[in-house]
C-alpha positions as CSV (number, residue, x, y, z in Angstrom):
1,M,0.0,0.3,-0.1
2,A,3.0,2.3,0.1
3,G,2.8,2.8,-3.5
4,A,-0.2,3.6,-5.6
5,G,-2.6,2.2,-3.0
6,Y,-1.5,4.7,-0.1
7,R,-1.2,7.7,-2.8
8,L,-5.3,6.6,-2.9
9,L,-5.9,6.6,0.2
10,S,-4.0,9.7,1.1
11,R,-6.3,11.4,-1.1
12,I,-9.1,10.1,0.5
13,V,-8.4,10.6,4.0
14,R,-7.5,13.8,4.9
15,N,-5.9,14.8,8.4
16,D,-2.7,15.9,9.8
17,A,-1.9,12.9,10.9
18,M,-1.9,11.3,7.4
19,K,0.5,14.2,6.0
20,V,3.5,13.2,8.2
21,D,3.2,9.3,8.7
22,P,5.3,7.2,7.0
23,P,3.3,5.5,4.2
24,E,4.7,1.9,5.0
25,I,2.6,2.0,7.9
26,Y,-0.7,2.1,6.1
27,N,-0.4,-1.2,4.4
28,L,-2.6,-4.4,3.7
29,R,-1.0,-6.5,6.5
30,V,-3.4,-4.3,9.0
31,F,-6.1,-3.8,6.7
32,L,-6.5,-7.6,6.7
33,L,-5.9,-8.2,10.4
34,A,-8.9,-5.7,10.8
35,C,-11.2,-7.6,8.3
36,A,-10.4,-11.0,9.9
37,S,-11.3,-9.8,13.3
38,C,-14.7,-8.2,12.2
39,F,-16.1,-11.1,11.6
40,G,-17.5,-10.7,14.9
41,G,-19.2,-7.6,13.8
42,T,-21.1,-10.5,10.9
43,L,-21.9,-12.5,13.6
44,F,-24.3,-9.9,15.1
45,G,-25.4,-8.5,12.0
46,M,-26.5,-12.2,10.8
47,D,-28.3,-12.9,13.9
48,I,-30.0,-9.6,14.0
49,G,-31.3,-9.9,10.0
50,I,-31.9,-13.6,10.2
51,I,-34.0,-14.0,13.6
52,G,-36.0,-10.8,12.7
53,G,-37.2,-12.8,9.2
54,V,-37.9,-15.9,10.7
55,I,-40.1,-15.3,13.4
56,T,-42.6,-13.9,10.8
57,L,-42.4,-17.1,8.9
58,P,-45.7,-19.5,9.1
59,T,-43.4,-22.6,9.3
60,F,-41.6,-21.2,12.3
61,E,-44.8,-19.7,14.3
62,T,-46.2,-23.5,13.8
63,A,-43.0,-25.4,15.2
64,F,-43.0,-23.4,18.2
65,G,-46.5,-22.9,19.4
66,Y,-47.6,-19.7,18.3
67,S,-51.1,-20.9,17.3
68,K,-51.3,-22.4,21.0
69,L,-51.4,-19.0,22.7
70,G,-55.1,-18.7,22.4
71,K,-57.2,-16.2,20.6
72,A,-57.5,-14.0,23.2
73,N,-55.3,-10.9,23.0
74,A,-53.4,-13.6,20.5
75,K,-51.5,-10.3,18.9
76,L,-50.4,-9.2,21.8
77,A,-49.3,-13.1,23.2
78,D,-47.5,-13.4,19.7
79,A,-45.7,-9.9,20.4
80,N,-44.4,-11.4,23.6
81,L,-43.0,-14.4,22.2
82,S,-41.3,-12.8,19.7
83,A,-39.9,-10.3,22.0
84,N,-38.7,-13.5,24.3
85,I,-37.1,-15.3,21.5
86,V,-35.0,-12.1,20.3
87,S,-34.1,-10.6,23.2
88,V,-32.9,-13.8,25.2
89,M,-29.6,-13.3,23.0
90,Q,-29.2,-10.3,24.1
91,C,-29.3,-11.2,27.9
92,G,-26.3,-13.9,26.7
93,A,-24.4,-10.9,24.9
94,F,-24.7,-8.5,27.8
95,L,-23.1,-11.6,30.3
96,G,-20.6,-12.4,27.3
97,A,-19.4,-8.4,26.8
98,L,-18.9,-8.0,31.1
99,V,-16.9,-11.7,31.3
100,A,-14.6,-11.0,27.9
101,N,-12.9,-8.4,29.8
102,P,-11.2,-10.1,32.3
103,C,-10.9,-13.2,30.3
104,S,-8.6,-11.0,27.6
105,D,-6.8,-8.8,29.9
106,R,-5.3,-12.2,31.1
107,W,-5.1,-14.3,27.9
108,G,-5.1,-11.7,25.4
109,R,-7.6,-10.3,22.6
110,K,-6.6,-13.1,20.1
111,P,-7.6,-15.9,22.2
112,G,-10.8,-14.0,23.7
113,L,-12.1,-14.0,20.0
114,L,-11.4,-17.5,19.1
115,G,-13.3,-18.3,22.4
116,A,-16.5,-15.8,20.9
117,A,-16.4,-17.6,17.8
118,L,-16.8,-20.9,19.6
119,F,-19.5,-20.0,21.7
120,A,-21.3,-18.3,18.6
121,A,-20.9,-21.5,16.5
122,L,-22.3,-23.6,19.0
123,G,-25.6,-21.5,19.7
124,G,-26.1,-21.3,16.3
125,M,-25.9,-25.0,16.0
126,M,-28.4,-25.2,18.7
127,Q,-31.3,-23.1,17.4
128,A,-31.0,-24.9,14.3
129,A,-31.5,-28.2,15.9
130,S,-33.9,-27.3,18.4
131,S,-37.0,-28.8,15.8
132,G,-39.8,-26.9,17.8
133,N,-38.3,-27.1,21.3
134,L,-38.8,-24.0,22.8
135,G,-36.6,-24.4,25.8
136,C,-33.5,-25.9,23.4
137,L,-33.8,-22.6,21.0
138,Y,-34.1,-20.3,24.1
139,A,-30.8,-22.2,25.2
140,G,-28.9,-21.6,21.9
141,R,-29.7,-17.8,21.6
142,F,-28.0,-17.6,25.0
143,V,-25.3,-19.6,24.5
144,E,-24.6,-17.4,21.0
145,G,-25.4,-14.4,23.0
146,L,-22.2,-15.4,25.0
147,G,-20.2,-15.4,21.7
148,L,-21.7,-11.9,20.0
149,G,-21.4,-10.0,23.4
150,A,-17.7,-10.9,23.7
151,A,-16.8,-10.4,20.0
152,T,-18.9,-6.9,20.4
153,M,-16.3,-6.0,23.2
154,L,-13.4,-7.8,21.8
155,T,-13.0,-6.5,17.8
156,P,-13.0,-2.9,18.3
157,T,-10.4,-3.2,21.3
158,Y,-8.3,-5.5,19.1
159,I,-8.2,-3.4,15.9
160,S,-7.9,0.0,17.8
161,E,-4.8,-1.3,19.7
162,N,-3.0,-2.3,16.2
163,A,-4.4,0.4,14.0
164,P,-2.1,3.4,13.0
165,R,-3.7,6.4,14.0
166,A,-5.0,8.3,10.6
167,T,-7.2,5.3,9.4
168,R,-8.2,4.2,12.8
169,G,-11.8,5.2,12.2
170,M,-11.8,3.6,9.1
171,L,-10.3,0.2,10.5
172,V,-12.4,-0.1,13.6
173,G,-15.6,1.2,11.5
174,L,-15.2,-1.8,9.5
175,Y,-16.9,-3.8,12.0
176,Q,-20.1,-1.8,11.4
177,L,-19.4,-2.8,7.9
178,F,-19.1,-6.1,8.3
179,E,-22.0,-6.4,10.7
180,T,-24.3,-4.8,8.1
181,M,-22.9,-7.1,5.7
182,G,-24.0,-10.1,7.5
183,A,-27.4,-8.5,8.1
184,M,-27.4,-8.1,4.8
185,L,-26.9,-11.5,3.9
186,A,-29.1,-12.5,6.3
187,F,-31.9,-10.9,4.9
188,W,-31.6,-12.4,1.6
189,I,-31.0,-15.8,3.1
190,N,-34.5,-15.5,4.8
191,Y,-35.7,-14.2,1.7
192,G,-34.6,-17.2,-0.5
193,S,-35.4,-19.8,2.0
194,Q,-39.2,-18.6,1.9
195,L,-39.4,-18.7,-1.9
196,H,-37.4,-22.0,-2.2
197,I,-37.7,-24.2,0.9
198,K,-40.9,-25.9,2.3
199,G,-41.6,-27.0,5.8
200,N,-39.1,-26.8,8.5
201,G,-36.1,-26.2,6.5
202,Q,-37.7,-22.8,5.7
203,W,-36.6,-21.8,9.3
204,Q,-33.9,-23.9,10.3
205,V,-31.7,-23.1,6.7
206,P,-31.3,-19.9,8.3
207,L,-30.7,-20.6,12.1
208,A,-27.6,-22.8,10.9
209,M,-26.4,-20.7,8.6
210,Q,-25.5,-18.5,11.6
211,C,-22.3,-20.7,12.0
212,L,-20.7,-19.4,9.0
213,P,-19.1,-16.1,10.3
214,P,-18.2,-17.8,13.6
215,T,-16.1,-20.2,11.4
216,L,-14.5,-17.7,9.5
217,L,-13.7,-15.5,12.5
218,F,-12.1,-18.4,14.3
219,I,-9.4,-19.2,11.0
220,G,-8.8,-15.6,10.6
221,M,-7.9,-14.9,13.5
222,L,-5.4,-18.3,13.8
223,L,-3.9,-16.2,11.3
224,C,-3.4,-13.0,13.1
225,N,-1.0,-11.7,15.7
226,E,-1.7,-10.6,19.2
227,S,-2.3,-6.9,20.4
228,P,0.5,-5.1,20.4
229,R,-0.6,-2.6,23.1
230,W,-1.5,-5.6,25.4
231,L,1.7,-7.5,25.6
232,A,3.1,-3.9,26.8
233,R,1.0,-3.7,29.0
234,T,1.7,-7.7,30.3
235,D,5.3,-6.1,30.4
236,R,6.3,-8.0,27.3
237,W,7.8,-5.5,25.6
238,E,10.3,-6.7,23.2
239,E,7.4,-9.1,21.8
240,S,5.3,-5.8,21.6
241,S,7.9,-4.2,20.0
242,R,8.5,-6.7,17.3
243,T,4.4,-6.8,17.1
244,L,4.1,-3.4,16.6
245,A,6.9,-3.3,13.7
246,H,5.3,-6.2,12.1
247,V,1.8,-4.4,11.9
248,R,3.8,-1.3,11.0
249,K,5.7,-2.8,8.2
250,L,8.7,-1.3,9.7
251,P,11.9,-2.2,11.1
252,E,12.2,-2.3,15.0
253,D,14.7,0.5,15.5
254,H,12.3,2.7,13.2
255,P,11.9,6.5,15.0
256,Y,8.3,5.8,14.3
257,V,8.3,2.4,16.0
258,Q,10.2,3.5,18.9
259,A,8.0,6.9,19.3
260,E,4.8,4.6,19.4
261,M,6.8,2.6,22.3
262,L,7.9,5.3,24.0
263,E,4.2,6.9,24.1
264,M,2.7,3.3,25.4
265,Q,5.4,3.5,27.8
266,R,4.5,6.9,29.3
267,Q,0.9,6.1,29.2
268,L,1.3,2.7,31.5
269,E,3.6,4.3,33.9
270,E,1.4,7.6,34.5
271,E,-1.5,5.1,34.6
272,L,0.3,2.9,37.1
273,N,1.4,6.4,39.2
274,S,-2.3,7.1,39.6
275,V,-3.6,4.4,41.2
276,N,-0.2,3.5,42.9
277,G,0.9,0.5,40.8
278,G,-2.1,-1.9,41.6
279,K,-2.6,-4.3,38.7
280,G,-5.7,-6.3,40.0
281,F,-8.7,-5.9,38.7
282,W,-10.2,-3.6,41.9
283,P,-7.4,-1.4,41.6
284,I,-8.4,-1.1,37.8
285,V,-12.1,-0.5,38.7
286,K,-10.8,2.3,41.0
287,E,-8.9,3.8,38.4
288,M,-12.0,4.2,36.1
289,W,-13.9,6.0,38.4
290,T,-11.5,7.8,40.8
291,V,-9.4,9.4,38.2
292,P,-11.6,11.9,36.6
293,S,-10.2,12.1,32.9
294,N,-10.6,8.3,33.0
295,R,-14.6,8.7,34.7
296,K,-15.5,11.3,31.9
297,R,-14.4,9.0,29.4
298,A,-16.0,5.8,30.9
299,I,-19.2,8.1,31.2
300,L,-19.3,9.5,28.1
301,S,-18.6,6.0,26.6
302,I,-22.0,4.5,28.4
303,V,-24.0,7.6,27.4
304,L,-22.7,7.4,23.7
305,M,-23.9,3.5,23.7
306,I,-27.5,3.9,25.1
307,C,-28.1,6.7,22.6
308,Q,-27.2,4.2,19.9
309,Q,-29.4,1.8,20.7
310,M,-32.3,4.8,21.2
311,T,-32.2,6.0,17.5
312,G,-34.5,2.6,17.3
313,T,-32.1,1.5,14.8
314,N,-32.2,-2.1,16.2
315,A,-36.4,-2.1,16.6
316,I,-35.9,-1.6,12.7
317,N,-33.4,-4.3,12.2
318,Y,-35.1,-6.9,14.4
319,Y,-38.3,-6.5,13.2
320,A,-38.3,-4.5,9.7
321,P,-40.7,-7.0,8.1
322,T,-43.6,-6.2,10.7
323,I,-42.7,-2.5,10.1
324,F,-43.0,-2.4,6.5
325,T,-46.2,-4.7,6.5
326,N,-47.3,-1.9,9.0
327,L,-46.2,0.7,6.5
328,G,-48.6,-1.0,4.2
329,I,-46.1,-3.8,2.1
330,T,-48.3,-6.5,1.9
331,G,-47.5,-10.3,1.9
332,N,-44.7,-12.1,4.0
333,S,-42.5,-12.5,0.5
334,N,-42.6,-9.0,-0.4
335,S,-41.7,-7.4,3.0
336,L,-38.6,-10.2,3.2
337,F,-37.8,-8.4,0.1
338,A,-38.0,-4.7,1.1
339,T,-36.0,-5.8,4.3
340,G,-33.1,-7.2,1.7
341,I,-33.1,-3.9,0.2
342,Y,-32.8,-2.0,3.8
343,G,-29.9,-4.3,4.6
344,I,-28.1,-3.5,0.8
345,V,-28.5,0.5,1.6
346,K,-27.2,0.1,5.2
347,M,-23.9,-1.7,3.8
348,V,-23.5,0.7,0.9
349,A,-23.9,3.6,3.2
350,C,-21.5,2.5,5.3
351,G,-18.7,1.2,3.0
352,L,-19.3,5.1,1.7
353,F,-19.0,6.8,5.5
354,L,-15.9,4.9,6.0
355,I,-14.2,5.5,2.6
356,F,-14.5,9.0,2.6
357,L,-15.9,10.4,6.0
358,A,-14.8,8.4,8.7
359,D,-11.0,10.0,9.5
360,T,-11.9,13.2,7.2
361,L,-15.4,14.6,8.9
362,G,-14.4,12.9,12.0
363,R,-16.5,11.7,15.2
364,R,-18.3,14.6,16.3
365,W,-20.1,16.1,13.2
366,S,-20.5,12.4,12.2
367,F,-22.8,12.4,15.6
368,V,-24.4,15.8,14.9
369,W,-25.7,15.9,11.1
370,T,-26.6,12.2,11.1
371,G,-28.7,13.0,14.9
372,I,-30.5,15.4,13.2
373,A,-31.7,13.6,9.7
374,M,-32.7,10.8,11.8
375,A,-34.6,12.7,13.7
376,I,-36.5,13.9,10.9
377,A,-36.9,10.5,9.3
378,M,-38.5,9.3,12.5
379,F,-40.9,11.9,12.7
380,Y,-42.1,11.7,9.2
381,L,-42.8,7.9,9.7
382,G,-44.7,8.8,13.2
383,F,-46.9,11.5,11.2
384,Y,-47.8,9.2,8.3
385,V,-48.5,6.4,10.4
386,R,-50.7,8.7,12.9
387,F,-52.4,10.8,9.9
388,D,-52.3,8.6,6.9
389,P,-52.1,5.5,7.9
390,P,-51.8,2.1,5.5
391,V,-55.2,1.0,4.5
392,T,-55.4,-3.2,3.8
393,G,-56.2,-3.8,0.3
394,E,-55.5,-0.4,-0.8
395,P,-52.6,0.6,-2.3
396,V,-49.9,2.3,-0.8
397,S,-50.3,6.2,-1.1
398,P,-47.6,8.5,-2.2
399,A,-47.2,9.8,1.5
400,G,-46.4,5.9,1.8
401,Y,-43.9,5.5,-0.5
402,V,-42.2,8.4,0.6
403,A,-42.3,6.8,4.5
404,L,-40.6,3.9,2.6
405,V,-38.0,5.9,1.4
406,M,-37.5,7.6,5.0
407,V,-36.8,3.9,6.3
408,Y,-34.1,3.2,3.8
409,L,-32.8,7.3,4.3
410,F,-32.9,6.3,8.2
411,A,-31.0,3.5,7.5
412,A,-28.0,5.4,5.7
413,F,-28.3,8.0,8.4
414,F,-27.2,5.5,10.9
415,Q,-24.5,4.1,9.0
416,F,-22.9,7.6,8.4
417,G,-22.6,8.2,12.1
418,W,-24.5,6.8,14.9
419,G,-23.5,3.2,13.7
420,P,-20.2,3.0,13.1
421,V,-18.9,5.8,15.1
422,C,-19.8,4.8,18.4
423,W,-17.5,1.7,18.4
424,I,-14.6,4.1,16.8
425,Y,-15.0,6.6,19.7
426,V,-15.4,4.3,22.8
427,S,-12.6,1.8,21.2
428,E,-10.1,5.0,20.9
429,I,-10.6,7.1,23.8
430,P,-9.7,4.9,27.4
431,T,-6.3,4.6,28.7
432,S,-4.4,1.3,27.3
433,R,-4.9,-0.5,31.2
434,L,-8.7,0.8,31.1
435,R,-9.3,-0.2,27.4
436,G,-10.6,-3.4,27.6
437,L,-12.9,-2.8,30.7
438,N,-14.1,0.2,29.0
439,V,-15.3,-1.1,25.7
440,A,-17.0,-4.0,28.0
441,L,-19.0,-1.6,29.8
442,A,-19.6,0.3,26.7
443,A,-20.7,-3.1,24.7
444,A,-22.7,-4.0,27.8
445,T,-24.8,-1.1,27.8
446,Q,-25.5,-1.7,24.4
447,W,-26.8,-5.0,24.6
448,L,-28.5,-4.1,27.7
449,F,-30.6,-1.5,26.1
450,N,-30.5,-3.3,22.6
451,L,-32.5,-6.0,24.7
452,V,-34.7,-3.1,26.2
453,V,-35.7,-1.8,22.7
454,A,-36.1,-5.6,21.2
455,R,-38.5,-6.8,24.1
456,A,-40.5,-3.4,24.1
457,T,-40.5,-2.7,20.1
458,P,-43.2,-5.3,19.2
459,V,-45.1,-4.6,21.9
460,M,-45.1,-0.6,21.2
461,L,-46.3,-1.4,17.8
462,V,-48.8,-3.0,18.9
463,T,-50.1,-0.7,22.0
464,V,-48.3,2.6,21.2
465,G,-51.3,4.5,18.9
466,N,-53.0,3.1,15.9
467,H,-50.0,1.2,14.0
468,G,-47.4,2.1,16.7
469,Y,-47.0,5.6,15.7
470,G,-46.0,6.8,19.0
471,T,-42.8,4.6,18.6
472,Y,-41.3,6.5,15.9
473,F,-42.2,10.0,17.9
474,I,-40.4,8.4,20.6
475,F,-37.4,7.4,19.0
476,G,-37.3,10.7,17.0
477,S,-37.1,12.7,20.4
478,F,-34.0,10.5,21.3
479,C,-32.3,11.4,18.3
480,V,-33.1,15.3,19.0
481,C,-31.5,15.0,22.2
482,M,-28.3,13.0,21.1
483,V,-27.6,16.0,19.2
484,L,-27.5,18.1,21.6
485,I,-25.2,15.5,23.8
486,A,-22.6,15.2,21.0
487,W,-22.8,18.8,20.6
488,F,-21.7,20.0,23.9
489,F,-19.9,16.7,25.4
490,V,-17.8,15.2,22.5
491,P,-14.5,16.2,21.6
492,E,-13.2,15.2,18.4
493,T,-10.6,12.6,18.6
494,K,-9.6,11.8,14.6
495,G,-5.8,11.5,13.8
496,I,-4.5,11.2,17.1
497,S,-3.0,8.2,18.5
498,L,-4.4,6.4,21.4
499,E,-1.9,7.5,24.0
500,R,-2.5,11.1,23.4
501,M,-6.1,10.9,24.0
502,D,-5.1,11.3,28.0
503,E,-3.8,14.9,26.3
504,L,-6.9,15.3,25.1
505,F,-8.9,14.6,28.0
506,G,-6.6,16.0,30.6
507,G,-5.1,13.1,31.6
508,V,-1.6,13.1,30.6
509,D,1.2,15.9,29.1
510,F,3.0,14.5,26.4
511,G,4.8,17.7,25.4
512,D,8.2,16.4,26.0
513,I,7.8,13.6,23.7
514,E,8.0,14.1,20.1
515,D,4.6,13.2,17.8
516,V,5.5,9.8,16.0
517,G,5.1,11.2,12.6
518,Q,7.6,14.0,13.3
519,A,10.1,11.6,14.7
520,A,10.1,9.4,11.8
521,R,10.6,12.1,9.6
522,T,13.4,14.0,11.6
523,G,14.9,10.2,12.4
524,V,15.5,12.1,15.9
525,L,13.3,11.1,18.9
526,E,13.8,13.1,21.9
527,K,13.2,11.9,25.2
528,G,14.7,14.2,27.3
529,K,12.4,14.9,29.9
530,L,11.2,10.8,30.2
531,E,14.8,9.6,30.8
532,G,17.0,12.9,30.8
533,E,18.8,12.5,27.6
534,S,17.8,13.4,24.2
535,V,18.4,9.9,21.6
536,Q,19.5,10.3,17.9
537,V,18.2,7.3,15.7
538,E,19.2,6.3,12.2
539,K,16.5,6.8,10.1
540,V,15.7,3.8,8.1
């Protein structure tokens, strides 16, 4: 990528770090590393897409006893059963995200992702083999959730700890792109199964296909290195230096590599000094909540993940076929087809954002403008369903077609901001020692509110106004609040190295350490105030 690939990348990504960093560090090696781990995002996306379509299939409803719920309040009872089937996975994911942190801190990011893949694959097989046994289906979804939750915590963490600073947003954002790819594939798997497979195979084949992403994740991670920053925080400095040089595609004695290692050293020393050198779980928790700059970052991460879920995006992801039916799309095949188009829109929009805007427009402005746009889309949907609802047997009105376009635009707006940027932000702002715990809390919060939304949405669509119009007003109001949060409380982080986030949030002063890009250009690495001397390194 140091040749034509780098020149193309430098024209797309426009930030200060891209101008001064060595071209070698923006290489194919780090891109493939990010892609391999991002199959953890595909796990999430495929589950969202597959379960949302499967629960609408008549064969699935018959197999799991929907028809036995009784005629009294049957619609509400069906909605509750669907919500239970969807939301039990979030319970497992919530636990998985929390457990993944101490496990990965002890044994490493790579083994953690391998374990997540095994749990997700086992859960997918259990669901496909449930054969109408609701208990087996619930157990399979919970076990799969353990793997999904662990992957949502580990994948952004692992990529951010390997990625070069100028393209960190693009590379961490690949997590969201792979998630949307999984959801898009799932929508079309559902559609094809509904058209071409008869009997219980209609729902068993899609559920079995959930085993594909964890298989790819497991194989991909076997070929990847451990995180250099995890190696550094476990005092394996020589291995960390070799790994970082391998990922950056530079010699170990290159000024850029040495400057980056020096920043890691300074940050870890400052962290240990702040809590008198404690290395166990409770000293790390104390460090997070008693040091003001760390506490600010933890709270901000949690709030951003709450906001991400309260946009209503997963209400549409999980229940898209139901929502399209409420908007006037008749027939199960038609609603699944419309859902498939929705998946394509999400994936294309996310890809465009990562290529052109993630590291150019930056994080804060991406939050602000997309929050405004999503609010407009949600309010339009609410007004349409309230004042011009679809009538069974009647063609879709012009306002109805605009409502369908608004659903697709909402998907695009989410992928240009609150979808990928939340994962980018919460994985890049913590200190090295706290990154795992910070992302674990953010991921657990995401799954907790994912559960709230998944459990409440089908009931809201039945009970909150005619055709559930109030549901859209609620989510639109949250989008407005999110704009204010981003405007007043989110500092810009594009192009800043992970270690210098401490400077941005007021934790550590790096004024005596030369910027890694400048060190690479001059061939001189100033360490004066850290070690009492100035060290010159021959530029390679």
